[in-house]
C-alpha positions as CSV (number, residue, x, y, z in Angstrom):
1,M,31.1,48.9,1.5
2,K,27.3,49.0,1.7
3,Q,27.0,47.1,-1.6
4,I,29.3,44.4,-0.3
5,K,27.2,44.2,2.9
6,N,24.0,43.8,0.9
7,V,25.6,41.1,-1.2
8,L,26.7,39.2,1.9
9,I,23.2,39.5,3.4
10,I,21.6,38.2,0.2
11,T,24.1,35.4,0.0
12,S,23.5,34.4,3.6
13,V,19.7,34.4,3.1
14,F,20.0,32.2,0.0
15,F,22.4,29.8,1.8
16,C,19.9,29.5,4.7
17,L,17.0,28.8,2.4
18,Q,19.1,26.1,0.7
19,L,19.8,24.5,4.1
20,S,16.2,24.7,5.0
21,A,15.2,22.9,1.8
22,Q,17.8,20.3,2.3
23,S,16.8,19.7,5.9
24,G,13.4,18.3,4.9
25,P,12.8,14.6,4.4
26,T,13.7,13.0,1.1
27,A,11.1,11.0,-1.0
28,M,12.7,7.7,0.2
29,E,12.7,8.8,3.8
30,I,9.0,9.6,3.6
31,I,8.2,6.3,2.0
32,E,10.2,4.4,4.5
33,K,8.5,6.2,7.4
34,S,5.1,5.5,5.8
35,R,5.9,1.8,5.7
36,D,7.1,1.8,9.2
37,V,3.9,3.4,10.7
38,S,1.8,0.8,9.0
39,K,3.8,-2.2,10.3
40,I,1.6,-3.5,13.1
41,S,3.3,-6.1,15.4
42,G,0.2,-8.3,15.0
43,M,-3.5,-8.1,14.3
44,E,-6.6,-9.9,13.2
45,V,-9.2,-8.2,11.0
46,L,-12.7,-8.9,9.6
47,S,-13.3,-6.9,6.4
48,T,-15.7,-6.5,3.5
49,L,-14.7,-6.1,-0.1
50,K,-17.4,-4.5,-2.3
51,I,-17.0,-4.7,-6.1
52,F,-19.0,-2.5,-8.4
53,D,-19.2,-2.9,-12.2
54,S,-19.5,0.0,-14.6
55,R,-23.3,0.0,-14.1
56,G,-23.0,0.2,-10.3
57,R,-24.1,-3.4,-9.7
58,E,-22.5,-4.6,-6.5
59,R,-20.9,-7.9,-5.4
60,T,-19.8,-8.3,-1.7
61,R,-17.1,-10.5,-0.3
62,E,-16.3,-11.1,3.3
63,T,-12.7,-11.8,4.4
64,S,-10.7,-12.4,7.5
65,M,-7.1,-11.5,7.8
66,A,-4.3,-12.1,10.3
67,S,-0.8,-10.6,10.2
68,R,2.3,-10.6,12.4
69,L,5.9,-9.2,12.1
70,F,8.9,-11.5,12.1
71,D,12.7,-11.1,11.7
72,K,12.7,-8.1,14.0
73,G,10.1,-6.3,11.9
74,E,11.8,-7.0,8.6
75,T,9.2,-9.5,7.4
76,E,5.4,-9.1,7.7
77,K,3.5,-12.4,7.2
78,R,-0.2,-12.1,6.3
79,I,-3.0,-14.6,5.6
80,I,-6.3,-13.7,4.0
81,R,-9.3,-16.0,3.9
82,F,-12.6,-15.5,2.0
83,R,-15.6,-16.3,4.2
84,A,-18.4,-15.4,1.8
85,P,-20.1,-15.8,-0.7
86,A,-20.3,-19.6,-0.9
87,D,-18.7,-19.9,-4.3
88,I,-15.3,-18.5,-3.0
89,E,-15.5,-19.5,0.6
90,G,-12.3,-21.0,1.8
91,T,-10.2,-19.4,-0.9
92,G,-7.1,-18.0,0.8
93,M,-3.9,-16.1,0.2
94,L,-0.6,-16.2,2.1
95,I,1.9,-13.3,1.8
96,F,5.4,-12.9,3.0
97,D,6.1,-9.2,2.7
98,Y,9.9,-8.7,2.9
99,A,11.7,-5.4,3.5
100,E,14.5,-5.9,1.1
101,Q,13.5,-8.5,-1.5
102,N,10.6,-9.4,-3.7
103,D,7.6,-10.8,-1.8
104,D,6.3,-14.4,-1.8
105,M,2.6,-15.0,-2.4
106,W,0.6,-18.2,-2.5
107,I,-3.1,-18.7,-3.3
108,Y,-5.2,-21.7,-2.2
109,M,-8.2,-22.7,-4.3
110,P,-10.5,-25.1,-2.3
111,A,-12.3,-26.3,-5.5
112,L,-9.0,-27.6,-6.8
113,R,-7.6,-28.5,-3.3
114,K,-4.4,-26.9,-4.5
115,T,-2.0,-24.2,-3.4
116,R,0.2,-22.4,-6.0
117,R,2.7,-19.6,-5.9
118,I,1.7,-16.3,-7.5
119,V,4.6,-15.5,-9.9
120,S,5.8,-12.0,-10.6
121,T,3.9,-11.9,-13.9
122,E,0.7,-12.2,-12.0
123,K,1.2,-9.4,-9.5
124,S,-0.5,-6.8,-11.8
125,K,-3.6,-9.0,-12.1
126,S,-6.8,-8.5,-10.3
127,F,-7.1,-9.5,-6.7
128,M,-10.2,-11.8,-6.6
129,G,-12.0,-9.9,-9.4
130,S,-11.6,-6.4,-7.8
131,E,-9.9,-3.3,-9.0
132,F,-7.1,-3.9,-6.5
133,S,-4.2,-5.9,-7.8
134,N,-2.3,-8.8,-6.2
135,A,0.6,-6.3,-5.9
136,D,-1.6,-4.0,-3.8
137,M,-1.7,-6.7,-1.1
138,S,1.9,-6.0,-0.1
139,A,4.5,-3.3,-0.1
140,P,7.0,-3.7,-3.1
141,S,10.7,-3.4,-2.7
142,M,11.7,0.2,-3.3
143,D,14.7,-1.1,-5.3
144,N,12.1,-1.5,-8.1
145,F,11.3,2.2,-8.2
146,N,12.9,5.6,-8.5
147,S,11.2,8.0,-6.1
148,Y,10.8,11.8,-6.3
149,L,9.4,14.4,-4.0
150,R,7.0,16.7,-6.0
151,G,6.0,19.2,-3.4
152,A,3.0,19.2,-1.0
153,E,-0.8,19.3,-1.4
154,S,-3.8,19.1,0.8
155,I,-6.0,16.0,0.5
156,D,-9.4,16.4,2.2
157,G,-7.9,18.9,4.7
158,T,-4.8,16.9,5.4
159,D,-1.4,18.3,4.5
160,C,0.4,15.8,2.4
161,W,3.7,15.2,0.7
162,K,3.2,14.5,-3.0
163,L,5.6,11.8,-4.4
164,E,6.2,10.2,-7.8
165,L,7.3,6.6,-8.2
166,I,8.7,5.4,-11.5
167,P,9.6,1.7,-12.2
168,V,13.3,1.3,-12.8
169,S,12.7,-0.8,-16.0
170,D,10.0,-1.9,-18.5
171,D,10.0,-5.3,-16.9
172,V,9.2,-3.8,-13.5
173,A,6.4,-1.7,-15.0
174,D,5.0,-4.8,-16.6
175,E,5.2,-6.7,-13.3
176,F,3.3,-4.1,-11.4
177,G,1.0,-2.9,-14.2
178,F,1.8,0.8,-14.1
179,S,4.3,3.2,-15.7
180,K,4.0,5.8,-12.9
181,K,2.4,6.2,-9.5
182,I,1.7,9.5,-7.8
183,T,1.0,9.2,-4.1
184,W,0.0,11.6,-1.3
185,I,1.3,10.8,2.2
186,G,0.1,12.7,5.3
187,K,2.7,14.9,7.0
188,E,1.5,14.2,10.5
189,D,0.8,10.4,10.5
190,Y,2.6,9.3,7.3
191,V,-0.5,7.5,6.1
192,T,-1.2,7.4,2.3
193,R,-4.4,9.4,1.5
194,K,-4.4,9.0,-2.2
195,A,-2.6,7.4,-5.1
196,E,-2.9,7.6,-8.9
197,Y,-1.8,4.8,-11.1
198,Y,-0.9,5.4,-14.8
199,D,-1.0,2.7,-17.4
200,L,1.9,1.5,-19.6
201,D,0.9,4.2,-22.1
202,G,1.2,7.0,-19.5
203,E,-2.6,7.5,-19.2
204,L,-4.4,7.7,-15.8
205,L,-5.7,4.2,-15.0
206,K,-6.9,4.0,-11.4
207,V,-7.3,6.3,-8.4
208,M,-7.1,5.0,-4.8
209,T,-8.4,7.1,-1.9
210,A,-8.0,6.1,1.7
211,S,-9.9,7.2,4.8
212,G,-11.0,6.1,8.3
213,I,-7.4,6.5,9.7
214,K,-7.0,4.7,13.1
215,N,-4.2,4.5,15.6
216,I,-4.0,0.7,16.0
217,D,-1.0,0.7,18.4
218,P,-0.8,4.1,20.2
219,A,2.3,3.1,22.2
220,A,4.3,2.5,19.0
221,G,2.5,5.1,16.9
222,K,1.1,2.7,14.3
223,Y,-1.7,3.8,11.9
224,L,-3.9,2.2,9.3
225,A,-6.5,3.4,6.8
226,T,-9.6,1.3,7.4
227,R,-11.3,2.2,4.2
228,M,-9.8,2.1,0.7
229,E,-11.5,2.8,-2.5
230,M,-10.0,2.0,-5.9
231,D,-11.7,3.6,-8.9
232,N,-10.8,2.5,-12.5
233,V,-11.3,5.7,-14.5
234,Q,-10.9,3.9,-17.8
235,S,-13.5,1.1,-17.2
236,G,-15.8,2.8,-14.7
237,R,-15.5,0.0,-12.3
238,K,-14.6,0.4,-8.6
239,S,-13.8,-1.6,-5.5
240,V,-14.1,-0.6,-1.8
241,F,-12.2,-2.4,1.0
242,I,-13.5,-1.8,4.5
243,M,-11.9,-3.1,7.7
244,E,-14.8,-3.4,10.0
245,R,-13.3,-5.2,13.1
246,I,-9.6,-4.8,14.0
247,Q,-8.1,-6.6,17.0
248,F,-4.5,-5.7,17.9
249,N,-2.8,-9.0,18.8
250,P,1.0,-9.2,18.7
251,Q,0.7,-12.9,19.7
252,V,-1.0,-14.2,16.5
253,P,0.0,-17.9,16.4
254,E,3.0,-18.5,14.1
255,D,1.5,-21.5,12.5
256,Y,-1.2,-19.3,10.9
257,F,1.4,-18.3,8.4
258,T,2.1,-21.7,6.8
259,I,0.9,-23.5,3.7
260,S,-0.6,-26.3,5.8
261,Y,-2.7,-23.7,7.7
262,L,-3.7,-22.0,4.4
263,E,-5.1,-25.3,3.2
264,R,-7.2,-26.1,6.2
């Protein structure tokens, strides 16, 4: 009888541990929550993009950005303009970041007085000469990736979930420029603190670190990292994107997010 009782106790403990493990969030739930907390109803931002070559020589680019949610939060529209230096002043990008489909992107080149769509094969290319890619300017559809929860780790004192994203096909890997992405998302605020990108041969390519977390919309619990650094471990180059002035504005004019406005 005592042996049976002990077996029942062990079985009960094991079952409770299983339920406890299952009660935690899944990888997809963490990713969806992370996206949700970064969706600001509307804002305007002045930023600096610093680009360093392998010798540490620096180029600085100043940008302005406006964003606003549409379709009950299902679509985030964003416009980015370069304000300096003079050789790229007026260059702009318009992004429609959809929740359930591939994003739309357009770029305007003032020297050519022409706007063109950025096609899927260009998403892995450099964003204006930086280590960030065009794909980094929006959140990709998760239909393109398989996601896995790989435990938890601390990043700079912040408890984070560690997740792995794998493209569902070689075509998707080619489109985004990586074969695997490891990302660390804060357990308290769901903000990404770090991400590692692996090239198509499976070698570590770039490491992104995020800091300067700010609560942009306290009423809705919306957070952003105001400083992001992308280090290319293979080339020695790096880029730093810093949001210096952020104005929360849910009423950003709708006509900002049009091709005609992009070309002004």
